VOBALO-22864 format. One record per residue: residue in one letter; x negated, y, z of N, C-alpha, C, O in turn; residue number from 1. Coordinates in Angstrom, 2 decimals. Layout:
N
<r a,<X,Y,Z>,<X,Y,Z>,<X,Y,Z>,<X,Y,Z>,NUM>
...
This chain:
131
<r x,<-117.98,101.94,115.38>,<-117.25,102.71,114.38>,<-115.78,102.28,114.39>,<-115.48,101.11,114.59>,1>
<r x,<-114.91,103.20,114.17>,<-113.49,102.88,114.29>,<-112.92,102.04,113.15>,<-111.97,101.28,113.37>,2>
<r x,<-113.45,102.14,111.95>,<-112.95,101.40,110.80>,<-114.02,100.39,110.38>,<-115.20,100.73,110.33>,3>
<r x,<-113.59,99.15,110.07>,<-114.55,98.12,109.66>,<-114.06,97.45,108.38>,<-112.94,96.95,108.32>,4>
<r x,<-114.91,97.46,107.36>,<-114.66,96.72,106.13>,<-115.50,95.45,106.20>,<-116.72,95.51,106.35>,5>
<r x,<-114.85,94.30,106.08>,<-115.55,93.02,106.14>,<-115.48,92.35,104.78>,<-114.40,92.16,104.22>,6>
<r x,<-116.66,91.99,104.24>,<-116.74,91.34,102.94>,<-118.09,90.63,102.84>,<-118.94,90.78,103.72>,7>
<r x,<-118.27,89.89,101.80>,<-119.54,89.23,101.53>,<-120.59,90.28,101.15>,<-120.22,91.38,100.75>,8>
<r x,<-121.88,89.97,101.26>,<-122.93,90.94,100.93>,<-123.20,91.03,99.43>,<-124.35,90.95,98.99>,9>
<r x,<-122.14,91.19,98.67>,<-122.23,91.38,97.21>,<-121.29,92.51,96.84>,<-120.42,92.86,97.64>,10>
<r x,<-121.43,93.09,95.65>,<-120.50,94.17,95.27>,<-119.05,93.67,95.18>,<-118.21,94.12,95.96>,11>
<r x,<-118.77,92.77,94.26>,<-117.45,92.16,94.13>,<-116.27,93.09,94.39>,<-116.29,94.25,94.00>,12>
<r x,<-115.25,92.56,95.05>,<-114.03,93.30,95.32>,<-114.20,94.34,96.42>,<-113.36,95.23,96.57>,13>
<r x,<-115.27,94.25,97.18>,<-115.52,95.24,98.22>,<-116.12,96.53,97.70>,<-115.96,97.59,98.32>,14>
<r x,<-116.81,96.47,96.57>,<-117.54,97.64,96.07>,<-116.66,98.86,95.84>,<-116.99,99.93,96.35>,15>
<r x,<-115.55,98.76,95.08>,<-114.77,99.98,94.86>,<-114.15,100.52,96.15>,<-113.94,101.73,96.28>,16>
<r x,<-113.86,99.64,97.10>,<-113.34,100.10,98.39>,<-114.42,100.88,99.13>,<-114.14,101.93,99.71>,17>
<r x,<-115.65,100.36,99.11>,<-116.78,101.06,99.74>,<-116.98,102.44,99.12>,<-117.19,103.43,99.82>,18>
<r x,<-116.90,102.50,97.79>,<-117.10,103.77,97.08>,<-116.05,104.79,97.52>,<-116.39,105.93,97.83>,19>
<r x,<-114.80,104.38,97.56>,<-113.73,105.31,97.92>,<-113.82,105.74,99.38>,<-113.63,106.92,99.69>,20>
<r x,<-114.11,104.81,100.29>,<-114.26,105.18,101.70>,<-115.41,106.17,101.86>,<-115.30,107.14,102.60>,21>
<r x,<-116.52,105.91,101.17>,<-117.66,106.82,101.23>,<-117.32,108.19,100.65>,<-117.68,109.21,101.23>,22>
<r x,<-116.62,108.21,99.52>,<-116.25,109.49,98.89>,<-115.30,110.28,99.77>,<-115.30,111.51,99.75>,23>
<r x,<-114.47,109.57,100.56>,<-113.53,110.24,101.45>,<-114.19,110.70,102.74>,<-113.58,111.41,103.54>,24>
<r x,<-115.44,110.29,102.93>,<-116.13,110.66,104.16>,<-115.66,109.87,105.37>,<-115.86,110.28,106.51>,25>
<r x,<-115.03,108.73,105.12>,<-114.56,107.87,106.21>,<-115.77,107.17,106.83>,<-116.53,106.50,106.13>,26>
<r x,<-115.93,107.33,108.12>,<-117.01,106.62,108.81>,<-116.54,105.20,109.05>,<-115.51,104.98,109.68>,27>
<r x,<-117.29,104.24,108.54>,<-116.87,102.85,108.67>,<-118.08,101.93,108.79>,<-119.18,102.27,108.37>,28>
<r x,<-117.83,100.77,109.38>,<-118.85,99.73,109.45>,<-118.67,98.82,108.25>,<-117.57,98.35,107.98>,29>
<r x,<-119.75,98.58,107.52>,<-119.73,97.70,106.36>,<-120.24,96.34,106.84>,<-121.44,96.05,106.77>,30>
<r x,<-119.33,95.51,107.33>,<-119.70,94.23,107.94>,<-119.80,93.16,106.86>,<-118.83,92.88,106.16>,31>
<r x,<-120.98,92.56,106.75>,<-121.21,91.49,105.77>,<-121.15,90.14,106.47>,<-121.73,89.96,107.54>,32>
<r x,<-120.44,89.22,105.86>,<-120.35,87.86,106.38>,<-120.71,86.88,105.28>,<-120.74,87.24,104.11>,33>
<r x,<-120.98,85.63,105.67>,<-121.19,84.60,104.66>,<-119.95,83.69,104.65>,<-119.04,83.86,105.46>,34>
<r x,<-119.94,82.76,103.73>,<-118.75,81.92,103.57>,<-118.44,81.11,104.83>,<-117.28,80.96,105.20>,35>
<r x,<-119.47,80.59,105.48>,<-119.24,79.79,106.69>,<-118.61,80.63,107.80>,<-117.77,80.14,108.55>,36>
<r x,<-119.02,81.89,107.90>,<-118.41,82.78,108.90>,<-116.93,83.01,108.59>,<-116.11,83.11,109.50>,37>
<r x,<-116.59,83.10,107.30>,<-115.19,83.26,106.92>,<-114.41,82.00,107.30>,<-113.34,82.09,107.90>,38>
<r x,<-114.94,80.85,106.97>,<-114.27,79.58,107.29>,<-114.06,79.48,108.81>,<-112.96,79.16,109.27>,39>
<r x,<-115.11,79.74,109.57>,<-115.01,79.66,111.03>,<-114.02,80.69,111.57>,<-113.26,80.39,112.50>,40>
<r x,<-114.02,81.89,111.01>,<-113.14,82.96,111.48>,<-111.67,82.73,111.17>,<-110.79,83.24,111.86>,41>
<r x,<-111.41,81.95,110.12>,<-110.02,81.66,109.76>,<-109.38,80.70,110.75>,<-108.17,80.74,110.98>,42>
<r x,<-110.19,79.84,111.32>,<-109.67,78.87,112.27>,<-108.93,77.73,111.60>,<-108.86,77.66,110.38>,43>
<r x,<-108.37,76.82,112.42>,<-107.73,75.62,111.88>,<-106.46,75.89,111.09>,<-106.04,75.06,110.28>,44>
<r x,<-105.84,77.03,111.31>,<-104.60,77.37,110.60>,<-104.88,77.97,109.22>,<-103.96,78.10,108.41>,45>
<r x,<-106.12,78.34,108.95>,<-106.47,78.93,107.65>,<-106.29,80.43,107.61>,<-106.56,81.06,106.58>,46>
<r x,<-105.86,81.02,108.70>,<-105.71,82.47,108.81>,<-105.81,82.82,110.29>,<-105.61,81.97,111.16>,47>
<r x,<-106.12,84.08,110.57>,<-106.27,84.52,111.95>,<-106.01,86.03,111.99>,<-105.77,86.66,110.96>,48>
<r x,<-106.05,86.59,113.20>,<-105.90,88.05,113.32>,<-107.01,88.76,112.57>,<-106.81,89.84,112.01>,49>
<r x,<-108.19,88.16,112.55>,<-109.35,88.75,111.87>,<-109.24,88.63,110.35>,<-109.68,89.52,109.62>,50>
<r x,<-108.65,87.53,109.88>,<-108.47,87.27,108.44>,<-107.01,86.88,108.22>,<-106.70,85.69,108.13>,51>
<r x,<-106.09,87.87,108.14>,<-104.65,87.59,108.11>,<-104.19,86.61,107.04>,<-103.28,85.81,107.30>,52>
<r x,<-104.77,86.64,105.87>,<-104.40,85.69,104.82>,<-105.54,84.73,104.51>,<-105.51,84.01,103.50>,53>
<r x,<-106.54,84.71,105.37>,<-107.64,83.77,105.22>,<-108.65,84.14,104.16>,<-109.41,83.29,103.71>,54>
<r x,<-108.66,85.40,103.74>,<-109.58,85.82,102.68>,<-110.19,87.18,103.01>,<-109.77,87.84,103.96>,55>
<r x,<-111.16,87.56,102.23>,<-111.79,88.88,102.34>,<-111.73,89.55,100.99>,<-111.61,88.86,99.98>,56>
<r x,<-111.80,90.86,100.92>,<-112.13,91.79,101.98>,<-110.96,92.04,102.93>,<-109.79,91.84,102.58>,57>
<r x,<-111.31,92.47,104.14>,<-110.33,92.93,105.12>,<-110.79,94.28,105.66>,<-111.99,94.56,105.72>,58>
<r x,<-109.84,95.09,106.04>,<-110.13,96.42,106.58>,<-109.41,96.55,107.92>,<-108.18,96.50,107.99>,59>
<r x,<-110.20,96.71,108.97>,<-109.64,96.91,110.31>,<-109.65,98.40,110.58>,<-110.70,99.04,110.57>,60>
<r x,<-108.47,98.96,110.83>,<-108.33,100.40,111.03>,<-108.50,100.78,112.50>,<-108.61,99.91,113.37>,61>
<r x,<-108.53,102.07,112.76>,<-108.69,102.58,114.12>,<-107.61,102.05,115.05>,<-107.85,101.89,116.25>,62>
<r x,<-106.44,101.77,114.51>,<-105.33,101.26,115.32>,<-105.58,99.83,115.81>,<-104.88,99.35,116.70>,63>
<r x,<-106.58,99.17,115.22>,<-106.87,97.78,115.57>,<-106.18,96.79,114.66>,<-106.43,95.58,114.76>,64>
<r x,<-105.31,97.27,113.77>,<-104.61,96.40,112.83>,<-105.53,96.09,111.66>,<-106.21,96.98,111.14>,65>
<r x,<-105.56,94.84,111.24>,<-106.38,94.40,110.12>,<-105.51,94.16,108.90>,<-104.50,93.47,108.98>,66>
<r x,<-105.91,94.73,107.77>,<-105.20,94.57,106.51>,<-106.09,93.86,105.51>,<-107.32,93.91,105.61>,67>
<r x,<-105.47,93.19,104.55>,<-106.22,92.46,103.54>,<-105.62,92.70,102.16>,<-104.70,93.50,101.99>,68>
<r x,<-106.16,92.00,101.19>,<-105.81,92.10,99.77>,<-106.51,93.32,99.16>,<-106.17,94.47,99.46>,69>
<r x,<-107.46,93.04,98.31>,<-108.34,94.08,97.77>,<-107.58,95.19,97.06>,<-107.97,96.35,97.17>,70>
<r x,<-106.52,94.86,96.32>,<-105.76,95.91,95.63>,<-105.13,96.88,96.60>,<-105.17,98.09,96.39>,71>
<r x,<-104.54,96.37,97.67>,<-103.92,97.23,98.68>,<-104.97,98.08,99.38>,<-104.76,99.27,99.63>,72>
<r x,<-106.11,97.47,99.71>,<-107.18,98.21,100.38>,<-107.74,99.30,99.47>,<-108.05,100.39,99.93>,73>
<r x,<-107.87,98.99,98.19>,<-108.38,99.98,97.25>,<-107.41,101.15,97.09>,<-107.84,102.30,97.02>,74>
<r x,<-106.11,100.87,97.03>,<-105.13,101.96,96.96>,<-105.20,102.84,98.21>,<-105.16,104.06,98.11>,75>
<r x,<-105.31,102.21,99.37>,<-105.43,102.96,100.62>,<-106.67,103.86,100.59>,<-106.59,105.07,100.84>,76>
<r x,<-107.82,103.26,100.26>,<-109.07,104.03,100.22>,<-109.02,105.11,99.14>,<-109.52,106.22,99.33>,77>
<r x,<-108.41,104.78,97.99>,<-108.28,105.76,96.91>,<-107.46,106.96,97.31>,<-107.78,108.09,96.95>,78>
<r x,<-106.39,106.73,98.07>,<-105.58,107.85,98.56>,<-106.36,108.69,99.55>,<-106.24,109.92,99.56>,79>
<r x,<-107.16,108.03,100.38>,<-107.96,108.75,101.37>,<-108.93,109.73,100.70>,<-109.16,110.82,101.22>,80>
<r x,<-109.49,109.33,99.55>,<-110.51,110.18,98.93>,<-109.97,110.98,97.75>,<-110.73,111.67,97.07>,81>
<r x,<-108.67,110.92,97.52>,<-108.08,111.73,96.45>,<-108.25,111.14,95.06>,<-108.05,111.84,94.07>,82>
<r x,<-108.61,109.85,94.97>,<-108.79,109.22,93.66>,<-107.58,108.38,93.25>,<-107.61,107.69,92.23>,83>
<r x,<-106.53,108.44,94.05>,<-105.30,107.70,93.75>,<-104.14,108.61,94.10>,<-104.09,109.15,95.21>,84>
<r x,<-103.21,108.81,93.17>,<-102.12,109.77,93.39>,<-101.24,109.41,94.59>,<-101.00,108.23,94.87>,85>
<r x,<-100.79,110.42,95.28>,<-99.90,110.19,96.42>,<-98.44,110.31,96.03>,<-97.56,109.82,96.74>,86>
<r x,<-98.16,110.95,94.89>,<-96.76,111.22,94.57>,<-96.43,111.10,93.08>,<-95.47,111.71,92.62>,87>
<r x,<-97.21,110.33,92.33>,<-96.95,110.15,90.90>,<-96.93,108.65,90.61>,<-97.97,108.06,90.30>,88>
<r x,<-95.75,108.06,90.70>,<-95.63,106.61,90.54>,<-96.08,106.12,89.17>,<-96.66,105.04,89.06>,89>
<r x,<-95.83,106.89,88.11>,<-96.24,106.48,86.78>,<-97.76,106.43,86.66>,<-98.31,105.49,86.08>,90>
<r x,<-98.43,107.44,87.20>,<-99.89,107.45,87.16>,<-100.46,106.34,88.04>,<-101.46,105.72,87.69>,91>
<r x,<-99.83,106.07,89.18>,<-100.25,104.95,90.04>,<-100.19,103.64,89.27>,<-101.10,102.82,89.35>,92>
<r x,<-99.11,103.45,88.52>,<-98.95,102.22,87.74>,<-100.05,102.09,86.70>,<-100.61,101.01,86.51>,93>
<r x,<-100.37,103.19,86.02>,<-101.41,103.16,84.99>,<-102.77,102.84,85.62>,<-103.55,102.06,85.05>,94>
<r x,<-103.06,103.42,86.77>,<-104.33,103.15,87.45>,<-104.40,101.69,87.87>,<-105.43,101.04,87.69>,95>
<r x,<-103.31,101.16,88.43>,<-103.30,99.76,88.84>,<-103.47,98.82,87.66>,<-104.10,97.77,87.77>,96>
<r x,<-102.91,99.21,86.54>,<-103.01,98.38,85.34>,<-104.46,98.27,84.87>,<-104.93,97.19,84.55>,97>
<r x,<-105.16,99.41,84.85>,<-106.57,99.41,84.45>,<-107.40,98.64,85.48>,<-108.29,97.87,85.11>,98>
<r x,<-107.11,98.83,86.78>,<-107.83,98.11,87.83>,<-107.64,96.60,87.69>,<-108.58,95.84,87.86>,99>
<r x,<-106.41,96.18,87.39>,<-106.14,94.76,87.20>,<-106.92,94.22,86.01>,<-107.50,93.13,86.07>,100>
<r x,<-106.93,94.98,84.94>,<-107.66,94.58,83.73>,<-109.14,94.38,84.06>,<-109.75,93.38,83.66>,101>
<r x,<-109.71,95.34,84.78>,<-111.12,95.24,85.12>,<-111.36,94.07,86.07>,<-112.36,93.37,85.93>,102>
<r x,<-110.46,93.86,87.02>,<-110.62,92.75,87.97>,<-110.57,91.42,87.25>,<-111.30,90.50,87.63>,103>
<r x,<-109.74,91.30,86.23>,<-109.68,90.06,85.45>,<-111.03,89.78,84.79>,<-111.49,88.64,84.78>,104>
<r x,<-111.65,90.82,84.25>,<-112.95,90.63,83.61>,<-114.01,90.22,84.62>,<-114.87,89.39,84.33>,105>
<r x,<-113.96,90.81,85.81>,<-114.93,90.44,86.84>,<-114.73,88.99,87.22>,<-115.70,88.26,87.39>,106>
<r x,<-113.48,88.55,87.36>,<-113.21,87.16,87.72>,<-113.64,86.22,86.61>,<-114.23,85.17,86.88>,107>
<r x,<-113.36,86.58,85.38>,<-113.66,85.69,84.26>,<-115.13,85.68,83.88>,<-115.65,84.66,83.43>,108>
<r x,<-115.80,86.81,84.07>,<-117.18,86.94,83.61>,<-118.17,87.03,84.76>,<-119.34,87.35,84.52>,109>
<r x,<-117.76,86.77,85.98>,<-118.64,86.94,87.12>,<-118.82,88.41,87.40>,<-117.91,89.21,87.14>,110>
<r x,<-119.95,88.78,87.93>,<-120.18,90.18,88.28>,<-120.87,90.94,87.16>,<-121.75,91.76,87.40>,111>
<r x,<-120.46,90.66,85.93>,<-121.02,91.35,84.78>,<-120.39,92.74,84.67>,<-119.22,92.92,85.04>,112>
<r x,<-121.12,93.71,84.19>,<-120.53,95.05,84.02>,<-119.35,95.01,83.06>,<-119.40,94.33,82.04>,113>
<r x,<-118.31,95.73,83.40>,<-117.14,95.79,82.52>,<-116.95,97.19,81.97>,<-115.95,97.46,81.30>,114>
<r x,<-117.89,98.08,82.23>,<-117.75,99.46,81.76>,<-117.64,99.52,80.24>,<-116.99,100.43,79.71>,115>
<r x,<-118.25,98.58,79.54>,<-118.19,98.59,78.08>,<-116.75,98.45,77.58>,<-116.44,98.87,76.46>,116>
<r x,<-115.86,97.86,78.40>,<-114.47,97.65,78.00>,<-113.58,98.85,78.30>,<-112.46,98.92,77.79>,117>
<r x,<-114.04,99.78,79.11>,<-113.17,100.88,79.54>,<-112.62,101.72,78.38>,<-111.43,102.00,78.38>,118>
<r x,<-113.44,102.14,77.39>,<-112.85,102.94,76.31>,<-111.74,102.18,75.57>,<-110.74,102.78,75.18>,119>
<r x,<-111.92,100.88,75.39>,<-110.89,100.08,74.73>,<-109.65,100.00,75.62>,<-108.53,100.17,75.14>,120>
<r x,<-109.86,99.74,76.90>,<-108.73,99.60,77.82>,<-107.94,100.90,77.89>,<-106.71,100.88,77.95>,121>
<r x,<-108.63,102.02,77.90>,<-107.94,103.30,78.04>,<-107.30,103.78,76.75>,<-106.49,104.70,76.78>,122>
<r x,<-107.64,103.18,75.62>,<-107.09,103.64,74.36>,<-106.16,102.60,73.72>,<-105.76,102.77,72.57>,123>
<r x,<-105.82,101.55,74.44>,<-105.04,100.47,73.83>,<-103.57,100.50,74.23>,<-102.92,99.45,74.26>,124>
<r x,<-103.04,101.67,74.53>,<-101.65,101.81,74.97>,<-101.36,100.89,76.16>,<-100.24,100.40,76.33>,125>
<r x,<-102.39,100.67,76.96>,<-102.28,99.88,78.19>,<-101.69,98.51,77.96>,<-100.89,98.03,78.77>,126>
<r x,<-102.07,97.87,76.89>,<-101.66,96.49,76.64>,<-102.87,95.60,76.90>,<-103.85,95.63,76.15>,127>
<r x,<-102.81,94.84,77.96>,<-103.93,94.01,78.37>,<-103.55,92.56,78.37>,<-102.37,92.24,78.51>,128>
<r x,<-104.52,91.68,78.21>,<-104.22,90.26,78.36>,<-103.78,90.00,79.80>,<-104.18,90.71,80.71>,129>
<r x,<-102.95,88.99,79.99>,<-102.41,88.70,81.32>,<-103.50,88.40,82.32>,<-104.55,87.86,81.99>,130>
<r x,<-103.22,88.77,83.55>,<-104.15,88.53,84.66>,<-103.60,87.42,85.51>,<-104.23,87.04,86.51>,131>
């Protein structure tokens, strides 16, 4: 497959990227690795062509270039499937703000559902605790 998403075999930060790629109809390989494979793949420098910043998720595109950072990957996948605006910077900012808020809850609370917080987040004039 031309596109490969590499992440751990858990929902985590890879899940929303998987959802958007699937919704966009992008054919991709969902490559699961374990922590030791990440450590080995990073090499002695702590980063490699396969893991540019030494972390996952990473997305290798058809061009062969590998990109990382879950927020950037999610924006890319969101644009592909029409779930992220291509030309409305204000709306992009609002979406990123909600995504950051939700990511903070996932980090702080583990992989607990955060859907219960969405009505509050969307009605609070976008004022969130710092991430």
